[in-house]
ZADODO-23031 format. One record per residue (C-alpha): residue number from 1; residue in three letters; z, x, y. Coordinates in nm, 2 decimals. Example, Ala and Ser with C-alpha at 12.3 -4.5 7.8 and 13.67 -1.06 7.14 Angstrom:
+-----+-----+--------+--------+--------+
|   n | res |      w |      u |      v |
+-----+-----+--------+--------+--------+
|   1 | ALA |   0.78 |   1.23 |  -0.45 |
|   2 | SER |   0.71 |   1.37 |  -0.11 |
+-----+-----+--------+--------+--------+
//
This chain:
+-----+-----+--------+--------+--------+
|   n | res |      w |      u |      v |
+-----+-----+--------+--------+--------+
|   1 | UNK |   1.16 |  -1.74 |   0.02 |
|   2 | UNK |   1.02 |  -2.06 |  -0.11 |
|   3 | UNK |   0.68 |  -2.16 |  -0.26 |
|   4 | UNK |   0.43 |  -2.37 |  -0.08 |
|   5 | UNK |   0.51 |  -2.74 |  -0.04 |
|   6 | UNK |   0.15 |  -2.83 |  -0.12 |
|   7 | UNK |   0.21 |  -2.77 |  -0.49 |
|   8 | UNK |   0.46 |  -2.97 |  -0.70 |
|   9 | UNK |   0.61 |  -2.73 |  -0.95 |
|  10 | UNK |   0.83 |  -2.81 |  -1.25 |
|  11 | UNK |   1.20 |  -2.73 |  -1.22 |
|  12 | UNK |   1.14 |  -2.41 |  -1.41 |
|  13 | UNK |   0.86 |  -2.30 |  -1.17 |
|  14 | UNK |   1.07 |  -2.41 |  -0.87 |
|  15 | UNK |   1.34 |  -2.16 |  -0.97 |
|  16 | UNK |   1.07 |  -1.91 |  -1.03 |
|  17 | UNK |   0.92 |  -1.96 |  -0.69 |
|  18 | UNK |   1.26 |  -1.92 |  -0.52 |
|  19 | UNK |   1.29 |  -1.57 |  -0.66 |
|  20 | UNK |   0.92 |  -1.50 |  -0.61 |
|  21 | UNK |   0.85 |  -1.46 |  -0.98 |
|  22 | UNK |   0.99 |  -1.11 |  -1.05 |
|  23 | UNK |   0.80 |  -1.11 |  -1.37 |
|  24 | UNK |   0.81 |  -0.84 |  -1.64 |
|  25 | UNK |   0.44 |  -0.82 |  -1.72 |
|  26 | UNK |   0.31 |  -0.47 |  -1.63 |
|  27 | UNK |   0.01 |  -0.34 |  -1.45 |
|  28 | UNK |  -0.14 |   0.00 |  -1.43 |
|  29 | UNK |  -0.08 |   0.07 |  -1.07 |
|  30 | UNK |   0.21 |  -0.01 |  -0.83 |
|  31 | UNK |   0.08 |  -0.09 |  -0.49 |
|  32 | UNK |   0.24 |   0.01 |  -0.16 |
|  33 | UNK |   0.15 |  -0.21 |   0.13 |
|  34 | UNK |   0.13 |   0.01 |   0.43 |
|  35 | UNK |   0.23 |  -0.03 |   0.79 |
|  36 | UNK |   0.18 |   0.21 |   1.09 |
|  37 | UNK |   0.22 |   0.09 |   1.45 |
|  38 | UNK |  -0.09 |   0.29 |   1.56 |
|  39 | UNK |  -0.31 |   0.09 |   1.33 |
|  40 | UNK |  -0.21 |  -0.24 |   1.50 |
|  41 | UNK |  -0.32 |  -0.14 |   1.85 |
|  42 | UNK |  -0.69 |  -0.09 |   1.73 |
|  43 | UNK |  -0.75 |  -0.33 |   1.45 |
|  44 | UNK |  -1.05 |  -0.15 |   1.31 |
|  45 | UNK |  -1.05 |   0.20 |   1.46 |
|  46 | UNK |  -1.36 |   0.37 |   1.31 |
|  47 | UNK |  -1.28 |   0.71 |   1.48 |
|  48 | UNK |  -1.37 |   1.01 |   1.26 |
|  49 | UNK |  -1.08 |   1.24 |   1.17 |
|  50 | UNK |  -1.15 |   1.58 |   1.32 |
|  51 | UNK |  -0.89 |   1.81 |   1.18 |
|  52 | UNK |  -0.79 |   2.14 |   1.36 |
|  53 | UNK |  -0.62 |   2.37 |   1.12 |
|  54 | UNK |  -0.41 |   2.20 |   0.86 |
|  55 | UNK |  -0.29 |   1.86 |   1.00 |
|  56 | UNK |  -0.05 |   1.81 |   0.71 |
|  57 | UNK |   0.08 |   1.47 |   0.60 |
|  58 | UNK |   0.19 |   1.35 |   0.94 |
|  59 | UNK |   0.02 |   1.01 |   0.93 |
|  60 | UNK |   0.06 |   0.84 |   0.59 |
|  61 | UNK |  -0.13 |   0.53 |   0.49 |
|  62 | UNK |  -0.04 |   0.49 |   0.12 |
|  63 | UNK |   0.16 |   0.61 |  -0.18 |
|  64 | UNK |   0.09 |   0.59 |  -0.55 |
|  65 | UNK |   0.19 |   0.75 |  -0.88 |
|  66 | UNK |  -0.09 |   0.90 |  -1.09 |
|  67 | UNK |  -0.03 |   0.79 |  -1.46 |
|  68 | UNK |  -0.23 |   1.10 |  -1.57 |
|  69 | UNK |   0.03 |   1.35 |  -1.47 |
|  70 | UNK |   0.32 |   1.17 |  -1.29 |
|  71 | UNK |   0.23 |   1.32 |  -0.95 |
|  72 | UNK |   0.30 |   1.13 |  -0.63 |
|  73 | UNK |  -0.02 |   1.08 |  -0.44 |
|  74 | UNK |   0.00 |   1.07 |  -0.06 |
|  75 | UNK |  -0.30 |   0.92 |   0.12 |
|  76 | UNK |  -0.31 |   1.01 |   0.48 |
|  77 | UNK |  -0.52 |   1.01 |   0.80 |
|  78 | UNK |  -0.64 |   1.36 |   0.71 |
|  79 | UNK |  -0.70 |   1.35 |   0.34 |
|  80 | UNK |  -0.48 |   1.31 |   0.03 |
|  81 | UNK |  -0.20 |   1.52 |  -0.10 |
|  82 | UNK |  -0.03 |   1.56 |  -0.44 |
|  83 | UNK |   0.34 |   1.62 |  -0.49 |
|  84 | UNK |   0.40 |   1.72 |  -0.86 |
|  85 | UNK |   0.68 |   1.55 |  -1.05 |
|  86 | UNK |   0.86 |   1.88 |  -1.09 |
|  87 | UNK |   0.81 |   2.02 |  -0.74 |
|  88 | UNK |   0.86 |   1.94 |  -0.37 |
|  89 | UNK |   0.54 |   2.08 |  -0.22 |
|  90 | UNK |   0.25 |   1.87 |  -0.10 |
|  91 | UNK |  -0.08 |   2.01 |  -0.22 |
|  92 | UNK |  -0.40 |   1.90 |  -0.05 |
|  93 | UNK |  -0.63 |   1.74 |  -0.30 |
|  94 | UNK |  -0.99 |   1.87 |  -0.28 |
|  95 | UNK |  -1.13 |   1.98 |   0.06 |
|  96 | UNK |  -1.18 |   1.64 |   0.22 |
|  97 | UNK |  -1.01 |   1.53 |   0.54 |
|  98 | UNK |  -1.12 |   1.17 |   0.48 |
|  99 | UNK |  -0.91 |   0.90 |   0.65 |
| 100 | UNK |  -0.80 |   0.70 |   0.35 |
| 101 | UNK |  -0.67 |   0.38 |   0.52 |
| 102 | UNK |  -0.65 |   0.17 |   0.20 |
| 103 | UNK |  -0.53 |   0.33 |  -0.13 |
| 104 | UNK |  -0.43 |   0.22 |  -0.48 |
| 105 | UNK |  -0.41 |   0.37 |  -0.82 |
| 106 | UNK |  -0.62 |   0.20 |  -1.09 |
| 107 | UNK |  -0.55 |   0.43 |  -1.38 |
| 108 | UNK |  -0.50 |   0.79 |  -1.48 |
| 109 | UNK |  -0.68 |   1.00 |  -1.22 |
| 110 | UNK |  -0.86 |   0.68 |  -1.11 |
| 111 | UNK |  -0.80 |   0.59 |  -0.75 |
| 112 | UNK |  -0.95 |   0.33 |  -0.52 |
| 113 | UNK |  -0.97 |   0.37 |  -0.15 |
| 114 | UNK |  -1.13 |   0.28 |   0.18 |
| 115 | UNK |  -1.13 |   0.40 |   0.54 |
| 116 | UNK |  -1.34 |   0.65 |   0.74 |
| 117 | UNK |  -1.52 |   0.97 |   0.66 |
| 118 | UNK |  -1.42 |   1.31 |   0.80 |
| 119 | UNK |  -1.66 |   1.51 |   1.01 |
| 120 | UNK |  -1.83 |   1.66 |   0.71 |
| 121 | UNK |  -1.88 |   1.32 |   0.56 |
| 122 | UNK |  -2.05 |   1.20 |   0.88 |
| 123 | UNK |  -2.28 |   1.50 |   0.86 |
| 124 | UNK |  -2.36 |   1.40 |   0.50 |
| 125 | UNK |  -2.46 |   1.05 |   0.62 |
| 126 | UNK |  -2.15 |   0.85 |   0.53 |
| 127 | UNK |  -2.10 |   0.54 |   0.75 |
| 128 | UNK |  -1.80 |   0.49 |   0.97 |
| 129 | UNK |  -1.66 |   0.23 |   0.74 |
| 130 | UNK |  -1.65 |   0.34 |   0.38 |
| 131 | UNK |  -1.61 |   0.00 |   0.21 |
| 132 | UNK |  -1.46 |   0.04 |  -0.14 |
| 133 | UNK |  -1.47 |   0.40 |  -0.28 |
| 134 | UNK |  -1.35 |   0.54 |  -0.61 |
| 135 | UNK |  -1.22 |   0.87 |  -0.74 |
| 136 | UNK |  -1.22 |   0.94 |  -1.11 |
| 137 | UNK |  -1.10 |   1.30 |  -1.08 |
| 138 | UNK |  -0.76 |   1.25 |  -0.92 |
| 139 | UNK |  -0.88 |   1.23 |  -0.57 |
| 140 | UNK |  -1.09 |   1.55 |  -0.56 |
| 141 | UNK |  -1.41 |   1.36 |  -0.50 |
| 142 | UNK |  -1.50 |   1.01 |  -0.40 |
| 143 | UNK |  -1.80 |   0.78 |  -0.46 |
| 144 | UNK |  -1.90 |   0.46 |  -0.29 |
| 145 | UNK |  -1.87 |   0.14 |  -0.50 |
| 146 | UNK |  -1.94 |  -0.15 |  -0.26 |
| 147 | UNK |  -1.94 |  -0.27 |   0.10 |
| 148 | UNK |  -2.03 |   0.07 |   0.24 |
| 149 | UNK |  -2.08 |   0.05 |   0.62 |
| 150 | UNK |  -1.94 |  -0.31 |   0.62 |
| 151 | UNK |  -1.57 |  -0.31 |   0.55 |
| 152 | UNK |  -1.26 |  -0.09 |   0.62 |
| 153 | UNK |  -0.98 |  -0.20 |   0.39 |
| 154 | UNK |  -0.64 |  -0.13 |   0.54 |
| 155 | UNK |  -0.48 |  -0.28 |   0.23 |
| 156 | UNK |  -0.58 |  -0.24 |  -0.13 |
| 157 | UNK |  -0.41 |  -0.34 |  -0.45 |
| 158 | UNK |  -0.52 |  -0.31 |  -0.81 |
| 159 | UNK |  -0.35 |  -0.56 |  -1.04 |
| 160 | UNK |  -0.45 |  -0.79 |  -1.32 |
| 161 | UNK |  -0.79 |  -0.60 |  -1.36 |
| 162 | UNK |  -0.88 |  -0.71 |  -1.01 |
| 163 | UNK |  -0.90 |  -0.54 |  -0.67 |
| 164 | UNK |  -0.74 |  -0.72 |  -0.38 |
| 165 | UNK |  -0.84 |  -0.60 |  -0.03 |
| 166 | UNK |  -0.76 |  -0.68 |   0.34 |
| 167 | UNK |  -1.05 |  -0.61 |   0.57 |
| 168 | UNK |  -0.90 |  -0.47 |   0.90 |
| 169 | UNK |  -1.21 |  -0.56 |   1.11 |
| 170 | UNK |  -1.21 |  -0.93 |   1.03 |
| 171 | UNK |  -0.88 |  -1.01 |   0.86 |
| 172 | UNK |  -1.06 |  -1.13 |   0.55 |
| 173 | UNK |  -0.85 |  -1.13 |   0.23 |
| 174 | UNK |  -1.10 |  -1.04 |  -0.04 |
| 175 | UNK |  -1.08 |  -1.01 |  -0.42 |
| 176 | UNK |  -1.32 |  -0.85 |  -0.67 |
| 177 | UNK |  -1.32 |  -0.85 |  -1.05 |
| 178 | UNK |  -1.59 |  -0.59 |  -1.09 |
| 179 | UNK |  -1.54 |  -0.37 |  -0.78 |
| 180 | UNK |  -1.89 |  -0.47 |  -0.66 |
| 181 | UNK |  -1.90 |  -0.84 |  -0.58 |
| 182 | UNK |  -1.63 |  -0.98 |  -0.36 |
| 183 | UNK |  -1.49 |  -1.33 |  -0.29 |
| 184 | UNK |  -1.35 |  -1.39 |   0.05 |
| 185 | UNK |  -1.05 |  -1.62 |   0.00 |
| 186 | UNK |  -0.90 |  -1.64 |   0.35 |
| 187 | UNK |  -0.87 |  -1.49 |   0.69 |
| 188 | UNK |  -0.51 |  -1.38 |   0.76 |
| 189 | UNK |  -0.34 |  -1.15 |   1.00 |
| 190 | UNK |  -0.14 |  -0.91 |   0.79 |
| 191 | UNK |   0.00 |  -0.55 |   0.81 |
| 192 | UNK |  -0.01 |  -0.53 |   0.43 |
| 193 | UNK |   0.06 |  -0.72 |   0.10 |
| 194 | UNK |   0.18 |  -0.69 |  -0.26 |
| 195 | UNK |   0.07 |  -0.87 |  -0.57 |
| 196 | UNK |   0.31 |  -1.01 |  -0.82 |
| 197 | UNK |   0.27 |  -0.79 |  -1.14 |
| 198 | UNK |   0.33 |  -1.10 |  -1.35 |
| 199 | UNK |   0.12 |  -1.35 |  -1.17 |
| 200 | UNK |  -0.23 |  -1.28 |  -1.03 |
| 201 | UNK |  -0.20 |  -1.58 |  -0.80 |
| 202 | UNK |   0.12 |  -1.49 |  -0.62 |
| 203 | UNK |   0.10 |  -1.25 |  -0.33 |
| 204 | UNK |   0.35 |  -1.16 |  -0.06 |
| 205 | UNK |   0.22 |  -1.05 |   0.28 |
| 206 | UNK |   0.39 |  -0.90 |   0.59 |
| 207 | UNK |   0.27 |  -0.97 |   0.94 |
| 208 | UNK |   0.37 |  -0.99 |   1.30 |
| 209 | UNK |   0.52 |  -1.33 |   1.25 |
| 210 | UNK |   0.72 |  -1.24 |   0.94 |
| 211 | UNK |   0.67 |  -1.28 |   0.57 |
| 212 | UNK |   0.40 |  -1.50 |   0.42 |
| 213 | UNK |   0.33 |  -1.60 |   0.07 |
| 214 | UNK |   0.03 |  -1.72 |  -0.13 |
| 215 | UNK |   0.06 |  -1.89 |  -0.47 |
| 216 | UNK |  -0.32 |  -1.94 |  -0.52 |
| 217 | UNK |  -0.45 |  -1.59 |  -0.51 |
| 218 | UNK |  -0.47 |  -1.55 |  -0.14 |
| 219 | UNK |  -0.67 |  -1.87 |  -0.06 |
| 220 | UNK |  -0.39 |  -2.03 |   0.13 |
| 221 | UNK |  -0.08 |  -1.88 |   0.29 |
| 222 | UNK |   0.25 |  -2.02 |   0.41 |
| 223 | UNK |   0.55 |  -1.87 |   0.60 |
| 224 | UNK |   0.83 |  -1.74 |   0.38 |
| 225 | UNK |   1.19 |  -1.67 |   0.44 |
| 226 | UNK |   1.31 |  -1.31 |   0.47 |
| 227 | UNK |   1.37 |  -1.01 |   0.69 |
| 228 | UNK |   1.09 |  -0.89 |   0.93 |
| 229 | UNK |   0.94 |  -0.64 |   0.69 |
| 230 | UNK |   0.64 |  -0.42 |   0.77 |
| 231 | UNK |   0.57 |  -0.28 |   0.42 |
| 232 | UNK |   0.63 |  -0.42 |   0.07 |
| 233 | UNK |   0.58 |  -0.30 |  -0.28 |
| 234 | UNK |   0.61 |  -0.49 |  -0.61 |
| 235 | UNK |   0.67 |  -0.33 |  -0.95 |
| 236 | UNK |   0.71 |  -0.51 |  -1.28 |
| 237 | UNK |   1.03 |  -0.34 |  -1.36 |
| 238 | UNK |   1.18 |  -0.25 |  -1.02 |
| 239 | UNK |   1.09 |  -0.59 |  -0.86 |
| 240 | UNK |   0.99 |  -0.66 |  -0.50 |
| 241 | UNK |   1.10 |  -0.42 |  -0.23 |
| 242 | UNK |   1.03 |  -0.37 |   0.14 |
| 243 | UNK |   1.13 |  -0.19 |   0.46 |
| 244 | UNK |   1.16 |  -0.32 |   0.81 |
| 245 | UNK |   1.05 |  -0.15 |   1.14 |
| 246 | UNK |   1.38 |   0.03 |   1.18 |
| 247 | UNK |   1.38 |   0.17 |   0.83 |
| 248 | UNK |   1.62 |  -0.06 |   0.66 |
| 249 | UNK |   1.53 |  -0.11 |   0.29 |
| 250 | UNK |   1.54 |  -0.46 |   0.13 |
| 251 | UNK |   1.53 |  -0.59 |  -0.22 |
| 252 | UNK |   1.46 |  -0.94 |  -0.34 |
| 253 | UNK |   1.66 |  -1.08 |  -0.63 |
| 254 | UNK |   1.76 |  -1.42 |  -0.76 |
| 255 | UNK |   1.99 |  -1.48 |  -0.45 |
| 256 | UNK |   1.73 |  -1.38 |  -0.20 |
| 257 | UNK |   1.67 |  -1.07 |   0.01 |
| 258 | UNK |   1.95 |  -0.81 |   0.02 |
| 259 | UNK |   1.97 |  -0.49 |   0.22 |
| 260 | UNK |   1.99 |  -0.20 |  -0.01 |
| 261 | UNK |   2.00 |   0.11 |   0.22 |
| 262 | UNK |   1.81 |   0.28 |   0.50 |
| 263 | UNK |   1.54 |   0.54 |   0.55 |
| 264 | UNK |   1.57 |   0.82 |   0.80 |
| 265 | UNK |   1.35 |   0.63 |   1.04 |
| 266 | UNK |   1.06 |   0.39 |   1.08 |
| 267 | UNK |   0.85 |   0.36 |   0.75 |
| 268 | UNK |   0.49 |   0.45 |   0.71 |
| 269 | UNK |   0.45 |   0.36 |   0.34 |
| 270 | UNK |   0.67 |   0.24 |   0.06 |
| 271 | UNK |   0.63 |   0.25 |  -0.32 |
| 272 | UNK |   0.85 |   0.09 |  -0.59 |
| 273 | UNK |   0.82 |   0.22 |  -0.95 |
| 274 | UNK |   1.01 |   0.17 |  -1.27 |
| 275 | UNK |   1.19 |   0.51 |  -1.23 |
| 276 | UNK |   1.23 |   0.55 |  -0.85 |
| 277 | UNK |   1.15 |   0.43 |  -0.50 |
| 278 | UNK |   0.94 |   0.64 |  -0.27 |
| 279 | UNK |   0.88 |   0.62 |   0.10 |
| 280 | UNK |   0.71 |   0.80 |   0.39 |
| 281 | UNK |   0.91 |   0.77 |   0.71 |
| 282 | UNK |   0.96 |   0.94 |   1.04 |
| 283 | UNK |   1.29 |   1.12 |   1.10 |
| 284 | UNK |   1.49 |   1.16 |   1.42 |
| 285 | UNK |   1.25 |   1.44 |   1.53 |
| 286 | UNK |   0.95 |   1.21 |   1.47 |
| 287 | UNK |   0.84 |   1.42 |   1.18 |
| 288 | UNK |   0.71 |   1.26 |   0.86 |
| 289 | UNK |   0.90 |   1.31 |   0.54 |
| 290 | UNK |   0.85 |   1.19 |   0.19 |
| 291 | UNK |   1.17 |   1.05 |   0.04 |
| 292 | UNK |   1.28 |   0.93 |  -0.30 |
| 293 | UNK |   1.57 |   0.71 |  -0.42 |
| 294 | UNK |   1.69 |   0.69 |  -0.77 |
| 295 | UNK |   1.99 |   0.46 |  -0.70 |
| 296 | UNK |   1.81 |   0.14 |  -0.60 |
| 297 | UNK |   1.76 |   0.24 |  -0.24 |
| 298 | UNK |   2.12 |   0.32 |  -0.15 |
| 299 | UNK |   2.05 |   0.69 |  -0.08 |
| 300 | UNK |   1.73 |   0.88 |  -0.02 |
| 301 | UNK |   1.65 |   1.25 |  -0.10 |
| 302 | UNK |   1.39 |   1.43 |   0.11 |
| 303 | UNK |   1.12 |   1.55 |  -0.12 |
| 304 | UNK |   0.88 |   1.69 |   0.14 |
| 305 | UNK |   0.89 |   1.73 |   0.52 |
| 306 | UNK |   0.57 |   1.78 |   0.71 |
| 307 | UNK |   0.50 |   2.13 |   0.84 |
| 308 | UNK |   0.15 |   2.11 |   0.99 |
| 309 | UNK |  -0.03 |   2.44 |   1.07 |
+-----+-----+--------+--------+--------+
//
C-alpha cells in the first residue's frame, strides 16, 4: 500500500507511508470496521427490527472492548450483548432490540452508535435513522446527540478525540470534534474503515473495488495495494488487521500484507486489541460465532456460538 502521489513526503514519511504508519500513539477505543453482505443490497435499509423471542447475536455489526470492565461488546441487528472477560456467555445489555449499525467505544461505559430503533423505539417517537447516539451506562440506555432523523452511520470510529462516520444513505464521510457539528469531507463508497491510532489524517477504507487510503483526514481517497478485505481494524499496539470475504485474516507490517490465519467462515466484524484479536463470523452451518485469537491470528478459539430462542 502506498500513499497518495499528490503529496510529496520526505524519505522518512515515504517509508512511513509504505507501511501505513503503524504508529504507537494510543487511543481510547479500537474500531472495528464492519461488513455484512446483506447491508450492501439495501444501502440505507431503515426497516425496524421486530424481534420474535430472543433473536440472539446472529447478525453482528460491530465489536468493541469496554475499558470499564474489559467486557467484549457485540453490537447486533437486535440489540447489544456483553461477553465478560472471564466468561463465554453473551448477556443482552438492557432491554432494547435497537439495530446498532454503527458502533464504537469512546471510553469506559461510553459508547457511540447509530442505526435504527426497535419497535418500542418507534412507538416512543424515535425516527427511522437515529443519527449519532450515545450511551454512558455501558449500553443499557442511549440518548440522541446529533443528526437524528437524518443519518444512519454504518461505520463509526472514535479516535484522536474525534468521531469519524460513514453515512450509509449518501456515502458521506463525516467528522465531528464535538459529537454535534459535522464536517462532510468526501463522498466515498465503502464497506467500512479504520483510523490510524497515531495519525488523525490517515484512514484505510475497504470497498467493492478494493482497499483505499486517505492521508488528509478523509477529504481525498486513493486506491491502495492489498488483499480484497471487507473489514479492517487498527490498534496502536497490534497494528492494522483485516479479513477478506472468505474469512482469511491478514496483517500489515513493514513488508506489506501477510496472511496470518483464517476464521471459520465469512466475517461479520473484526476487532484488533493489544491483547487479542476478536471476530464475529459464520461457521459451516451458517451460525454466527464470536472468536478470539491470542497468537496473532494463527488460531481462533470459539468464545460464543449463537443459540437464538
